[in-house]
C-alpha positions as CSV (number, residue, x, y, z in Angstrom):
1,M,-0.1,0.0,0.1
2,H,1.5,3.4,-1.0
3,Q,-0.3,6.8,0.0
4,T,0.7,10.5,-0.3
5,I,0.5,13.0,2.3
6,Q,0.1,16.6,1.3
7,L,1.2,19.5,3.4
8,R,1.8,23.2,3.0
9,T,4.6,24.7,5.3
10,H,4.6,28.1,6.5
11,N,8.3,29.0,7.1
12,R,11.8,28.9,5.8
13,C,12.5,26.2,8.4
14,E,10.2,24.2,10.5
15,L,9.3,20.6,11.8
16,V,5.9,19.4,11.1
17,D,4.4,16.7,13.3
18,L,3.1,13.9,11.2
19,T,2.5,11.3,13.5
20,P,-1.3,11.5,13.5
21,A,-1.5,11.4,9.7
22,I,1.0,8.4,9.4
23,S,-0.7,6.5,12.2
24,E,-3.9,6.9,10.2
25,V,-2.4,5.5,7.2
26,V,-1.0,2.6,9.0
27,K,-4.4,1.8,10.9
28,K,-6.3,2.2,7.5
29,S,-3.8,-0.1,5.9
30,K,-5.1,-2.9,8.3
31,V,-1.4,-4.5,8.4
32,Q,-0.8,-6.0,11.8
33,E,3.0,-6.9,11.6
34,G,5.3,-5.0,9.1
35,V,7.2,-2.0,8.1
36,C,6.1,1.7,7.1
37,I,8.6,3.4,5.1
38,V,8.2,7.1,5.2
39,F,9.9,9.0,2.3
40,V,10.3,12.6,1.2
41,P,10.7,13.2,-2.5
42,H,12.3,16.7,-2.1
43,T,16.0,17.7,-1.9
44,T,15.5,20.5,0.4
45,A,13.3,18.6,3.0
46,A,13.5,15.6,5.4
47,I,12.0,13.2,7.9
48,T,13.1,12.4,11.2
49,V,11.8,10.4,14.4
50,N,12.4,12.2,17.7
51,E,10.5,13.5,20.8
52,N,7.0,15.1,20.0
53,H,6.1,15.6,23.6
54,D,7.9,18.9,24.3
55,P,7.9,21.4,21.3
56,S,11.3,22.9,22.4
57,V,13.0,19.7,21.0
58,G,12.0,20.7,17.5
59,S,13.2,24.3,17.9
60,D,16.4,23.0,19.4
61,I,16.9,20.7,16.6
62,S,16.2,23.6,14.0
63,N,18.2,26.0,15.7
64,T,21.3,23.7,15.9
65,L,20.9,22.8,12.0
66,K,20.9,26.5,11.1
67,R,24.2,26.9,13.0
68,L,25.4,24.0,11.2
69,A,24.6,25.2,7.9
70,P,23.8,28.9,8.1
71,D,21.8,30.4,5.0
72,N,24.0,33.7,5.1
73,I,27.3,32.3,4.0
74,S,28.5,31.8,0.6
75,Y,27.9,28.5,-1.2
76,D,28.7,27.4,-4.6
77,H,25.2,26.2,-5.3
78,G,23.9,29.4,-6.7
79,E,20.0,28.9,-6.0
80,G,20.1,30.6,-2.6
81,N,18.9,27.4,-0.8
82,A,22.3,25.3,-0.3
83,D,22.1,25.3,3.4
84,A,18.7,23.6,2.8
85,H,20.5,20.9,0.6
86,V,22.8,20.4,3.5
87,K,20.5,20.1,6.3
88,A,18.4,17.7,4.2
89,S,21.2,15.4,3.6
90,V,22.3,15.6,7.3
91,V,18.9,14.7,8.4
92,G,17.7,12.1,5.6
93,S,14.9,11.6,3.2
94,S,13.5,8.6,4.7
95,R,12.7,6.5,7.8
96,T,11.5,2.8,8.2
97,L,9.4,2.2,11.2
98,F,8.1,-1.1,12.6
99,I,4.5,-2.1,13.0
100,E,3.3,-4.3,15.7
101,D,-0.1,-5.0,16.8
102,G,-1.4,-2.6,13.9
103,R,0.4,0.3,15.3
104,I,3.8,2.1,14.8
105,A,6.1,0.6,17.2
106,F,7.4,4.0,19.0
107,G,9.7,4.4,21.8
108,S,8.8,6.7,24.7
109,W,7.8,10.1,23.4
110,Q,8.6,9.4,19.7
111,G,6.8,11.0,16.8
112,I,7.5,11.4,13.0
113,F,8.5,14.9,11.9
114,F,8.6,16.3,8.3
115,C,11.7,18.8,8.3
116,E,11.1,21.9,5.9
117,F,14.3,23.8,5.2
118,D,13.3,25.8,2.3
119,G,9.8,27.0,2.8
120,P,7.2,28.0,2.7
121,R,6.1,25.6,0.0
122,R,3.7,22.9,-0.9
123,R,5.1,19.3,-0.3
124,E,4.4,15.7,-0.1
125,V,5.4,12.7,2.0
126,W,5.1,9.2,0.6
127,I,4.2,6.3,2.9
128,K,4.5,2.7,2.0
129,V,3.3,0.0,4.3
130,I,4.4,-3.4,3.9
131,K,3.1,-6.7,5.5
132,D,5.7,-9.2,7.0
């Protein structure tokens, strides 16, 4: 089963919690045991799994990546978004999640985040649910 989630980001750099939307895709799939692959088909965005209980974790991640790859220095890539490409490469374009008992098997406080590094934009996230 493959499904696409459409979203609109509102800031140049932001983390969007997709946990409820992706959990709903897994639930609708009726897969009890398997994997859920989450993929971002954009070179200036990424996907990560991290704490979704305290919103300051997302801003800490975002602020740290801004310091790692600032947008106000000179890059060879001339489109003005080289920092976004670097951030997306560091975080990564996909995650594989276990499905157990019909639900994503998260650790404590974990959630799935879409990471926008070159917004605001219309984006999509691809989800593939595979039964064991």
